[in-house]
C-alpha positions in Angstrom: 60.2 43.6 184.8 61.0 47.3 184.4 58.4 49.8 185.8 55.9 51.4 183.4 57.4 54.6 181.9 55.6 57.7 183.1 54.9 60.7 180.9 56.6 62.9 183.5 59.9 60.9 182.9 59.9 61.7 179.2 61.6 64.8 177.8 59.4 67.1 175.9 58.7 65.7 172.4 59.6 67.4 169.2 56.7 68.4 166.9 57.6 65.7 164.5 57.6 63.1 167.2 54.3 64.3 168.5 52.6 64.1 165.1 54.2 60.7 164.3 53.2 59.2 167.6 49.6 60.4 167.5 49.1 59.4 163.9 50.2 55.9 164.9 47.6 56.1 167.6 44.9 56.8 165.1 46.0 53.9 163.0 45.5 51.6 166.0 41.8 52.1 165.9 41.3 52.4 162.1 40.6 48.7 161.8 37.5 48.8 164.0 36.1 52.2 163.5 35.3 54.6 160.6 37.0 57.9 160.2 34.4 60.0 161.9 34.3 57.7 165.0 38.0 57.4 165.5 38.4 61.1 165.0 36.3 61.7 168.1 38.2 59.1 170.1 41.7 60.4 169.1 41.0 64.1 169.4 39.3 63.5 172.8 42.3 61.6 174.1 44.7 64.2 172.7 42.7 66.9 174.6 42.6 64.8 177.8 46.4 64.2 177.6 47.0 67.9 177.1 44.8 69.0 180.0 46.5 66.6 182.3 50.1 67.5 181.2 49.3 71.2 181.5 47.9 70.6 185.0 50.9 68.6 186.1 53.3 71.3 184.7 51.4 74.1 186.6 51.4 71.9 189.7 55.2 71.6 189.6 55.6 75.3 189.0 53.3 76.1 191.9 55.1 73.8 194.2 58.4 75.5 193.3 56.9 78.9 193.9 55.5 78.0 197.3 58.9 76.5 198.4 60.7 79.6 197.2 58.3 81.6 199.4 59.6 79.7 202.4 56.6 77.3 203.0 57.2 74.0 204.6 55.8 70.7 203.3 52.6 71.1 205.2 52.1 74.7 203.9 52.7 73.5 200.4 50.2 70.7 200.8 47.5 73.2 202.0 47.9 75.5 199.0 48.9 73.1 196.1 45.2 72.3 195.4 44.0 75.9 195.3 41.9 75.9 192.1 42.3 79.6 191.5 46.1 79.1 191.1 45.3 76.9 188.1 42.4 78.7 186.6 44.2 82.0 186.9 46.9 80.6 184.7 44.3 79.4 182.1 44.9 75.8 183.2 41.8 73.5 183.6 41.3 71.9 187.0 41.7 68.2 186.6 40.2 65.9 189.3 42.4 63.1 190.5 40.6 60.3 188.6 40.8 62.3 185.4 44.6 62.7 185.5 46.6 60.9 183.0 48.8 59.1 185.5 45.7 57.5 187.1 44.4 56.4 183.7 47.8 55.1 182.5 48.0 53.0 185.6 44.7 51.4 184.8 45.1 51.2 181.0 43.8 47.6 181.1 40.9 48.6 183.3 40.2 47.8 187.0 39.6 44.1 187.8 36.6 43.3 190.0 37.6 42.1 193.5 36.2 42.1 197.0 34.7 45.5 197.6 36.0 46.9 194.2 33.7 47.3 191.2 35.4 46.3 188.0 35.6 48.9 185.2 36.9 49.0 181.7 39.4 51.6 180.6 36.6 53.0 178.4 34.4 53.5 181.5 37.4 55.2 183.3 37.9 57.6 180.4 34.2 58.4 180.2 34.2 59.2 183.9 37.3 61.3 183.4 35.6 63.3 180.7 32.5 63.9 182.8 34.7 64.9 185.7 36.5 67.5 183.6 33.2 68.9 182.4 31.8 69.1 185.9 34.8 70.9 187.3 35.3 73.3 184.4 32.1 75.2 183.2 33.7 76.2 179.9 33.9 72.5 178.9 30.3 71.7 179.7 28.7 69.6 177.0 31.9 69.5 175.0 33.9 66.3 175.6 33.2 62.9 174.1 31.9 60.2 176.4 31.7 57.2 174.0 34.8 55.3 175.0 32.9 52.3 176.4 30.8 51.6 173.3 30.6 48.0 172.0 32.4 48.9 168.7 35.4 50.3 170.5 38.0 47.6 171.2 39.0 48.0 174.9 42.3 46.2 174.4 43.3 48.6 171.6 42.1 51.5 173.7 44.5 50.5 176.5 47.3 50.1 174.0 46.5 53.6 172.8 46.9 55.0 176.3 50.3 53.3 176.6 51.3 55.0 173.3 50.1 58.4 174.5 51.9 57.8 177.8 55.2 58.4 176.1 54.2 61.8 174.8 54.2 65.1 176.7 52.4 68.3 175.8 54.5 70.6 177.8 57.1 73.2 176.9 58.5 76.6 177.7 58.2 80.0 176.2 56.9 80.1 172.6 56.6 76.3 172.7 54.3 76.1 175.7 51.9 73.2 176.1 49.0 75.0 174.4 51.0 75.8 171.3 52.3 72.3 170.9 48.9 70.7 171.3 47.2 73.4 169.2 49.5 72.6 166.3 48.9 68.8 166.8 45.2 69.3 166.9 45.2 71.3 163.7 47.4 68.7 162.0 44.9 66.0 163.0 41.9 68.0 161.9 43.6 68.2 158.5 44.4 64.5 158.4 40.9 63.5 159.4 39.4 65.9 156.9 41.4 64.2 154.2 40.4 60.7 155.5 36.7 61.7 155.5 36.8 63.2 152.0 33.8 65.4 151.2 32.4 65.1 154.8 35.7 66.5 156.0 35.0 69.8 154.4 32.2 70.3 156.9 34.6 71.0 159.7 37.9 72.0 158.0 38.9 74.8 155.7 42.5 74.7 154.3 44.8 76.9 156.4 45.9 78.9 153.3 42.4 79.9 152.4 41.7 81.0 156.0 44.9 83.0 156.0 43.8 84.9 152.9 40.7 86.0 154.8 42.6 86.9 157.9 45.5 88.7 156.2 43.1 90.8 154.1 40.7 91.7 157.0 43.4 92.2 159.7 41.1 91.5 162.7 43.4 93.1 165.4 40.5 93.8 167.8 36.8 93.9 168.1 34.1 91.3 167.6 34.8 88.4 165.2 32.0 86.2 164.0 31.6 83.0 162.0 28.1 81.8 161.3 29.2 78.3 160.2 32.4 78.0 162.3 33.2 74.3 161.7 36.1 73.3 164.0 36.9 77.0 164.7 39.8 77.4 162.3 38.9 81.0 161.4 39.3 82.0 165.1 42.5 80.1 165.6 44.1 81.9 162.5 42.8 85.2 163.8 44.6 84.6 167.1 47.8 83.6 165.3 47.6 86.8 163.2 47.3 89.0 166.2 50.1 87.3 168.1 52.4 87.4 165.0 51.9 91.2 164.8 52.6 91.7 168.5 49.0 92.2 169.5 47.0 90.7 172.4 44.6 87.9 171.5 42.3 89.0 174.3 41.5 92.2 172.2 39.0 90.2 170.1 35.7 88.7 171.2 34.8 85.6 169.4 31.3 84.5 168.4 30.3 81.5 166.3 27.6 79.0 165.4 27.7 75.5 164.1 24.8 73.2 163.1 26.5 69.9 163.5 26.7 68.5 167.0 30.0 66.7 166.6 31.7 69.6 164.8 30.4 72.0 167.5 32.0 69.9 170.2 35.2 69.7 168.2 35.3 73.5 167.9 34.7 73.9 171.6 37.7 71.7 172.3 39.9 73.3 169.7 39.2 76.8 171.0 39.7 75.7 174.6 43.1 74.3 173.7 44.1 77.6 172.1 42.8 79.6 175.1 40.1 81.3 173.1 37.0 82.2 175.1 34.4 81.8 172.3 30.7 82.3 172.5 29.4 79.4 170.3 25.9 79.3 171.7 24.5 77.0 174.3 24.2 74.2 171.7 24.6 73.4 168.0 21.9 74.9 165.8 21.1 75.8 162.1 22.0 79.5 161.6 19.0 80.1 159.3 16.4 78.5 161.6 17.7 79.9 164.9 20.4 82.6 165.0 22.2 82.1 168.2 23.5 85.7 168.2 20.5 87.7 167.0 21.6 91.1 168.3 25.3 90.8 167.3 26.9 93.4 165.1 30.4 92.3 164.4 33.5 94.2 163.3 34.7 91.2 161.3 33.0 88.2 159.8 34.9 85.3 158.3 33.2 82.3 156.9 33.4 79.3 154.6 29.7 78.4 154.3 28.7 75.0 152.7 28.3 75.6 149.0 25.1 75.4 147.0 22.8 74.0 149.8 19.5 73.0 148.3 17.6 72.0 151.4 17.7 74.9 153.8 15.4 76.7 156.2 13.9 79.5 154.2 11.3 82.1 155.2 10.4 84.7 152.6 9.7 87.4 155.2 13.1 87.0 156.9 14.4 90.5 157.7 17.9 89.4 156.6 16.9 89.4 152.9 17.3 93.1 152.5 18.6 92.8 149.0 16.3 90.1 147.7 14.8 86.8 148.7 17.3 83.9 148.0 16.1 81.1 145.7 14.6 77.9 147.2 17.2 75.7 145.7 20.4 77.4 146.7 21.5 79.1 150.0 24.6 80.9 148.7 23.0 84.3 148.7 21.2 83.6 152.0 24.7 83.1 153.6 25.9 86.3 152.0 23.0 88.4 153.2 23.1 86.9 156.7 26.7 87.9 156.9 26.1 91.4 155.7 23.2 91.7 158.3 25.8 91.0 161.0 28.2 93.8 160.1 28.7 96.8 162.4 28.8 100.3 161.0 32.4 100.0 159.9 32.4 96.2 159.7 34.1 94.1 157.0 33.7 90.5 156.0 35.5 87.8 154.0 33.5 84.8 152.7 34.6 81.8 150.7 32.0 81.0 148.0 31.6 78.8 144.9 32.7 80.6 141.7 29.1 80.4 140.4 28.0 83.1 142.9 30.0 85.7 140.9 27.9 85.4 137.8 24.8 83.3 138.5 21.5 84.8 137.4 19.2 81.9 138.4 16.5 82.3 140.9 16.9 86.1 141.1 20.6 85.8 142.3 21.7 88.2 139.6 19.3 90.9 140.9 20.5 90.4 144.5 24.1 90.7 143.3 23.3 93.9 141.4 21.7 95.4 144.6 24.8 94.5 146.7 27.1 96.2 144.1 24.9 99.3 143.9 24.8 99.5 147.7 28.6 99.7 147.5 29.1 96.8 149.9 31.4 94.7 147.7 35.0 95.7 148.5 37.2 93.0 146.7 36.7 89.8 144.7 39.5 87.2 144.6 39.4 84.2 142.2 41.4 81.4 143.9 43.3 78.5 142.3 41.6 75.2 141.7 42.2 72.1 143.9 42.6 74.0 147.2 39.9 71.9 148.7 40.5 68.2 148.7 36.8 67.7 149.8 35.3 69.4 146.7 36.3 70.0 143.1 34.2 73.1 142.9 36.3 76.2 142.0 36.1 78.8 144.7 36.5 82.5 145.3 36.5 84.9 148.2 34.1 87.8 148.5 35.1 90.8 150.7 32.5 93.2 152.0 32.9 96.5 153.7 30.1 98.7 155.2 32.4 101.8 154.8 35.0 102.2 152.0 35.7 105.9 152.7 39.0 107.1 153.9 39.4 106.4 157.6 40.6 103.9 160.1 40.3 101.0 157.7 42.3 102.7 155.0 43.6 106.1 153.9 42.3 105.9 150.3 38.6 106.6 149.6 37.4 103.6 147.6 33.7 104.3 147.5 32.2 103.4 144.1 35.1 101.0 143.4 35.7 97.2 143.6 39.1 95.6 143.5 39.4 92.4 141.4 42.2 89.9 141.9 42.7 86.9 139.7 44.9 84.5 141.8 44.1 81.4 139.8 47.7 81.0 138.7 49.1 81.1 142.2 49.8 78.1 144.5 51.8 74.9 144.3 50.8 71.2 144.2 51.1 69.4 147.5 50.3 66.2 145.7 48.3 65.1 142.6 45.0 66.1 144.2 45.7 69.1 146.3 47.1 72.6 145.8 48.2 75.0 148.5 49.0 78.7 148.7 52.5 79.7 149.8 53.3 82.5 152.2 54.4 84.7 149.2 51.1 84.0 147.4 49.0 85.0 150.5 51.2 88.1 150.9 50.8 89.1 147.3 47.0 88.9 147.5 46.8 90.7 150.9 49.5 93.2 150.0 47.6 94.2 146.8 44.4 94.8 148.7 46.2 96.9 151.4 48.0 99.0 148.8 44.6 99.6 147.1 43.0 100.5 150.4 45.9 102.5 151.8 46.1 100.6 155.1 48.9 101.1 157.6 50.2 97.6 156.8 50.8 98.6 153.2 53.7 100.7 154.5 53.3 103.3 151.8 53.1 100.9 148.8 51.1 102.4 145.9 48.5 100.4 144.2 48.6 100.0 140.4 46.5 97.8 138.1 48.4 94.7 137.0 47.2 93.1 133.7 46.2 89.5 134.3 46.3 89.9 138.1 44.4 92.9 139.5 42.1 95.8 138.4 40.2 98.5 140.3 36.8 98.8 138.6 34.1 101.4 139.0 30.5 100.6 139.7 29.7 101.9 136.2 32.1 99.3 134.7 30.6 96.5 136.7 27.1 97.6 135.7 28.2 97.5 132.0 29.3 93.9 132.6 25.8 93.1 133.8 27.0 93.0 137.4 29.2 89.9 136.9 31.9 89.9 139.5 34.3 87.4 137.9 37.9 88.9 138.2 38.9 87.5 134.8 36.4 89.9 133.1 38.2 92.9 134.5 41.9 92.1 134.9 42.5 91.2 131.3 45.5 89.2 130.1 49.0 89.5 131.5 51.3 91.6 129.5 53.7 89.7 127.3 57.3 90.7 127.9 58.9 92.3 124.7 62.1 90.5 123.8 63.2 93.3 121.5 63.0 91.2 118.3 61.2 93.0 115.5 57.9 91.2 114.6 58.8 90.6 110.9 62.1 89.0 111.9 60.4 86.9 114.6 57.8 85.6 112.1 60.5 84.7 109.5 62.6 82.9 112.2 59.7 81.0 113.6 58.5 80.0 110.1 61.9 78.7 109.2 62.1 76.7 112.5 58.7 75.2 111.8 59.7 74.1 108.3 62.9 72.6 109.7 60.7 70.6 112.2 58.5 69.4 109.4 61.5 68.2 107.5 62.9 66.4 110.6 59.5 64.8 111.2 59.4 63.5 107.6 63.0 62.1 107.9 62.1 60.3 111.1 58.9 58.8 109.6 61.0 57.4 106.7 63.5 55.8 109.2 60.6 54.2 111.2 59.0 52.8 108.0 62.3 51.3 106.9 62.8 49.7 110.3 59.3 48.3 110.4 59.8 46.9 106.9 62.9 45.0 108.1 60.9 43.5 111.0 58.4 41.9 108.5 
């Protein structure tokens, strides 16, 4: 019988192979667990596999370095377990019984024998997760320890380990282990969000929507905050943006909060995989009832709050309600005002909201919106296409706020007293019957329009001009005249119809003639059909 294949014997997998292998792994548990349960199991195992592979890769590198320095076998052995050599390379320290090779060897558990306590593979994985959290303080309270529950088939779990054993999360250069696993993790978050339907929206925001916020705000450095951070997608996209533009991701400090325990743990794992040192509070908590970052003033806020929450923690004397007390039955303007309260002197924010927030007057929301406009806090409004969110059919928009719209570091053009409106409802393409996505060009068009309007460095000298049907720069007086409604369609007007050069009189005559010809053809076809039906009788 051939020996069990070890992960270290397998060449680095392609991204397609990784995704296909791991989705097969998810399918193995689908029969016995619901979507939210197997999400925790699969993502936990993916994380454990990555941690172990990254540790093994660093161990081999360290061994090669020590040998190159002239150390003998004894010298290598004395230094190979120096934890600082791992932690200094942003690699988690993995205790021996948490290493994948050990778990793979015992995929069917440990049989009880003389002097040996029997343990299931679920117990071994739970112990591995606890060991990782004990040895790495940044993982404390993060990893799932539910692999030995009654509803988790231990045989299938062992088979799952065998499947994972053929996959390596290692690579070189731009495809290093963290990048590979980060992409796989994001892919799985999207897959699980689709599987969970509406509940999936609690932890996942479509990447295209997040990129609109990031590309408009350009969070190159400073403090970045998300008060309802889900699985941490805003922070991951911010890191990608910085790296894509040649910056250093360590130039941002990340702060977040999440009220759902499972999602909070998921975010901690996601950010750990991406090497993002985020301050997500000591535990999950409702942002309205207990703000985990009460003294924070952020340079950038990016958020996708849950829409139209009716049951929320509301105090009328809350100091955050500077522009009016939000209504009891809807938290939309509570989120907006909380976010504004978190902005530093020159801070800016991007927030995904239901379209109703742009024009609603119920419960005093219209008055709050008017005060926000008059305070010159609203920078840009973008109406997004429908069907971007598989989890909800509610049409969405993005609000952009800025504490300072004068000429300066955030833009060379003084836009005080003005708001940019962008109607992007006609952008995007259908991924399938139920879901639309924004292309790179769509995102670039939205962000490029804003940067030209603001005169940012990234605009590269492009001059802004109103485009009928797409964008319009309105004054506060115009907005007041529209009763402070912020729906872009009210301002951008209709797209210009291209003139084909045909005189209008000739065009009307031609079209009238064509219409009569169609009527005649229709009458002829009706006669043919009647004749054929008569023959059938």
